[in-house]
C-alpha positions in Angstrom: -0.4 0.2 -0.1 1.8 3.8 -0.5 2.8 5.6 2.1 0.0 8.7 1.0 -2.4 6.5 2.0 -1.2 5.0 4.9 -0.9 8.2 7.0 -4.4 9.3 5.6 -6.0 6.3 6.9 -4.3 6.9 10.5 -5.5 10.4 10.7 -9.3 9.0 9.9 -8.6 6.1 11.9 -7.3 9.0 14.6 -10.1 12.2 14.3 -12.9 9.1 14.7 -11.4 7.9 18.1 -11.8 11.3 19.3 -15.2 11.8 17.7 -15.7 8.7 19.9 -14.1 9.9 22.9 -15.8 13.4 23.0 -19.3 11.3 22.9 -18.6 8.7 25.2 -17.8 11.8 27.7 -20.8 13.9 27.1 -23.4 11.1 27.4 -21.4 9.5 31.1 -22.9 12.7 32.9 -26.5 12.3 31.7 -26.0 8.5 32.1 -25.2 9.1 35.9 -27.9 12.0 35.8 -30.9 9.5 34.9 -29.4 7.0 37.3 -30.3 9.3 39.9 -33.5 8.5 40.3 -33.5 5.1 40.2 -31.1 5.1 43.4 -33.4 7.5 45.3 -36.7 5.4 44.0 -33.8 2.3 45.7 -33.6 4.0 49.1 -37.2 5.5 49.9 -40.3 3.0 50.2 -43.1 3.4 48.1 -46.3 4.5 50.4 -49.8 3.5 49.7 -51.5 6.2 47.2 -54.1 8.6 48.7 -56.7 10.6 47.4 -55.5 14.0 46.6 -57.5 17.3 45.4 -56.1 19.1 42.7 -56.8 22.3 42.4 -59.4 23.4 42.1 -61.5 21.5 44.8 -62.2 18.1 43.2 -60.9 14.9 44.8 -59.3 12.7 42.1 -60.7 9.5 41.0 -60.3 6.4 43.4 -58.9 3.6 42.8 -60.4 0.5 42.5 -61.0 -1.6 46.6 -60.4 -5.1 46.1 -63.3 -7.1 47.4 -63.6 -7.7 50.5 -64.6 -10.8 52.5 -68.5 -8.8 53.1 -69.0 -8.9 49.4 -68.4 -12.1 49.2 -70.9 -13.2 51.5 -73.5 -11.2 49.9 -73.0 -12.2 47.0 -72.8 -16.3 48.5 -76.8 -15.1 49.7 -77.9 -14.1 46.6 -77.1 -17.0 44.9 -78.3 -19.4 48.0 -81.4 -17.1 47.6 -81.8 -17.8 44.0 -81.5 -21.7 44.6 -83.9 -21.5 47.1 -86.3 -19.9 44.5 -85.9 -22.2 41.5 -86.3 -25.1 44.0 -89.4 -24.3 45.5 -91.0 -23.2 41.5 -89.6 -26.6 40.4 -91.8 -28.4 43.5 -95.0 -25.9 42.3 -94.6 -26.8 38.7 -94.6 -30.2 39.1 -97.4 -30.2 42.1 -99.3 -28.5 39.1 -98.5 -30.5 36.6 -99.8 -34.0 38.9 -103.0 -32.3 39.2 -103.4 -31.4 35.8 -102.6 -34.7 35.2 -105.0 -36.2 38.0 -108.1 -33.9 36.3 -107.4 -34.9 33.0 -107.4 -39.0 33.9 -110.6 -38.5 35.5 -114.3 -39.0 34.6 -116.1 -35.7 34.8 -119.3 -37.6 34.8 -118.0 -40.3 37.0 -116.9 -37.0 40.0 -121.0 -35.4 38.9 -121.9 -38.8 40.6 -120.3 -39.5 43.5 -121.0 -35.9 44.6 -124.4 -36.8 43.9 -124.5 -39.3 45.9 -122.8 -38.1 48.3 -124.9 -35.1 48.4 -128.3 -37.1 49.0 -126.0 -39.2 51.4 -125.5 -35.8 53.4 -129.2 -34.6 53.7 -130.1 -38.5 54.8 -127.4 -38.2 57.5 -128.9 -34.9 58.2 -132.5 -35.7 58.1 -131.8 -39.0 60.2 -130.0 -37.3 62.9 -132.7 -34.5 63.0 -135.4 -36.7 63.8 -133.8 -38.6 66.1 -133.2 -35.5 68.4 -137.1 -34.6 68.1 -137.3 -31.3 65.9 -138.7 -31.3 62.4 -136.3 -31.3 59.7 -137.9 -29.0 56.7 -138.8 -26.2 59.1 -134.3 -26.0 60.5 -133.5 -26.8 56.8 -135.8 -23.3 56.4 -134.1 -21.9 58.3 -131.0 -20.9 55.7 -132.9 -19.4 53.4 -135.2 -16.1 53.3 -139.1 -16.3 52.0 -138.7 -15.1 48.6 -135.6 -17.7 48.0 -137.8 -20.4 49.3 -141.1 -19.6 47.1 -139.3 -19.2 44.1 -137.0 -22.7 44.8 -140.8 -24.0 45.5 -142.1 -22.4 42.5 -139.0 -24.4 40.5 -139.5 -27.5 42.1 -143.6 -27.4 41.0 -142.5 -26.4 36.9 -139.5 -29.0 36.8 -142.9 -31.8 37.9 -145.2 -30.3 35.1 -142.5 -30.4 32.8 -142.3 -34.0 33.8 -145.5 -35.2 33.1 -146.1 -32.9 30.7 -143.3 -35.3 28.1 -146.2 -37.7 27.4 -148.5 -37.4 24.0 -152.2 -36.0 25.3 -153.9 -34.6 22.1 -153.2 -32.0 19.3 -153.8 -28.9 21.3 -151.1 -29.7 24.3 -148.0 -30.6 21.8 -148.6 -27.7 19.4 -148.4 -25.5 23.2 -145.3 -27.3 23.7 -143.8 -26.2 20.1 -144.9 -22.8 20.4 -143.2 -22.7 23.7 -140.2 -24.5 22.6 -140.1 -22.1 19.5 -140.6 -19.3 21.7 -137.5 -20.3 23.8 -135.3 -20.5 20.2 -136.6 -17.4 19.1 -133.9 -14.4 19.2 -135.4 -11.8 17.5 -133.6 -8.3 15.7 -134.3 -5.6 17.4 -132.1 -3.7 15.5 -134.0 -4.7 12.1 -137.2 -3.9 14.0 -136.4 -0.4 14.9 -134.9 0.5 11.2 -138.0 -1.0 9.7 -140.2 0.7 12.2 -138.5 4.6 11.8 -138.4 4.1 7.8 -142.0 3.1 7.4 -142.9 6.5 9.8 -141.0 8.5 7.7 -142.7 7.2 4.4 -146.2 7.3 6.0 -144.6 10.8 7.6 -144.1 11.3 3.6 -147.1 10.6 1.9 -149.5 12.8 5.0 -151.2 9.4 6.7 -148.7 10.5 9.3 -148.2 13.8 11.7 -145.5 14.0 13.7 -146.6 16.3 16.8 -144.2 18.2 19.3 -145.5 18.4 22.8 -144.3 21.4 25.8 -142.0 18.8 27.4 -140.1 18.1 23.5 -141.7 14.4 22.7 -142.8 14.1 19.4 -145.9 12.3 18.5 -147.2 10.0 16.1 -150.7 10.8 15.1 -152.5 8.6 12.7 -154.8 11.1 10.8 -157.2 8.5 8.3 -156.3 5.5 10.5 -153.8 3.8 7.8 -150.9 3.6 9.3 -151.2 1.7 12.4 -152.4 -2.4 11.7 -156.2 -3.9 12.0 -157.9 -6.6 11.6 -158.5 -5.7 8.4 -154.8 -5.2 7.7 -152.4 -6.4 4.4 -149.3 -5.2 5.4 -148.1 -8.1 6.7 -148.2 -9.9 4.1 -145.4 -7.7 2.0 -142.9 -9.0 4.6 -139.7 -10.4 2.6 -138.4 -11.8 5.5 -133.8 -11.9 5.2 -132.0 -14.9 4.4 -130.6 -16.0 8.4 -135.2 -16.2 9.3 -135.6 -18.2 6.0 -132.8 -20.6 6.9 -133.5 -21.2 10.4 -137.5 -22.1 9.9 -136.1 -24.8 7.9 -133.7 -25.7 10.5 -136.8 -25.7 12.9 -138.9 -27.6 10.4 -135.7 -30.6 9.4 -135.7 -30.8 13.4 -139.3 -31.3 13.6 -139.4 -33.9 11.2 -136.3 -35.8 12.2 -138.1 -36.1 15.6 -141.2 -37.4 14.1 -138.9 -40.5 11.9 -137.2 -41.2 15.4 -140.3 -41.8 17.4 -142.1 -44.0 14.2 -138.8 -45.7 14.7 -139.0 -46.0 17.8 -143.0 -47.7 17.5 -141.8 -49.7 14.6 -139.2 -51.3 17.2 -141.8 -52.3 20.1 -144.9 -53.4 17.8 -142.5 -55.1 14.9 -142.6 -58.7 16.2 -143.4 -60.8 14.2 -146.5 -62.4 15.3 -149.8 -61.2 16.9 -150.2 -59.0 19.2 -150.1 -60.3 23.0 -149.9 -57.1 25.2 -151.9 -53.7 25.8 -149.0 -52.3 26.7 -144.8 -52.7 26.6 -144.4 -53.2 30.1 -146.8 -56.5 29.4 -144.4 -57.1 26.3 -142.2 -57.0 28.8 -143.4 -59.8 30.9 -144.7 -62.0 28.3 -141.5 -61.9 27.2 -139.5 -63.3 30.3 -142.8 -65.7 31.5 -142.0 -67.6 27.6 -138.4 -67.5 29.2 -139.7 -69.6 31.7 -142.8 -71.7 31.6 -142.9 -71.9 27.5 -141.3 -75.4 27.4 -143.9 -76.7 30.0 -147.0 -74.8 28.0 -145.3 -75.7 24.4 -147.8 -78.7 24.1 -150.8 -77.2 25.0 -150.1 -73.8 23.1 -149.6 -75.8 19.8 -153.1 -78.1 20.6 -155.2 -75.0 21.1 -154.0 -73.9 18.2 -154.9 -77.0 16.8 -158.7 -77.3 18.0 -158.8 -73.6 17.3 -157.5 -74.5 13.3 -160.3 -77.1 12.9 
């Protein structure tokens, strides 16, 4: 290597060494200053932070407290309360499901029969105890009701007995009366349509001049029939102009069908009792049943006598 270049390289390395030494000397005081707080931190113990107030007097945010033993006990108490509520709900649901299953499995007709038998037995027991004590049972039982309730009950019982006796056929007049009463029970008048037609008829009559609307001193409106054509009489034929709606026609058809079905059912019932394929040897159904019972027991003894008698009458 030429000597000139060598000297230049040596000068460069010398300058680099001086600059590095200078940087080391400058950075060493800064490093010492940075290490001083660490030494102070090591020599002085750390004190717990306390709430400090800023210049405006508002307290700074507090450090979140560590969960204590009381907080854990509270959480445990709430958890146990939730467990108790859950267990109670389970018991109630189980009890309700058992009652529902028992209700579904129970026959309602059987339950009604048992209740009726229990009521009859209680009535008989109370009556026996009252008679044994020498008291009037009907008088003692009447103490539980008022006079009005007792009269209504007696009227209801009398009506019920009369209805039971009125089931059989007596004559056509009574049959027509029963049919009319049944139809009136099922009849449902359309009052809204009636009022509407009534107002229309009044307005039409007032427009034609046959009806005059007069207002009294009390403000009540009265319709005055001038020529006597508005209100119906025995000779009126206005009812023939009435046109019933479809619902009324359907109701009439349904009533006629029910009456026809009932008539056919009664006819079939009579044919079942009367259709024995032989001579009529009875006067009513009870007598027919009695004769059949006699046949079951005595036909094997009286069969020859009956056949001989029939042969003799045939000759």
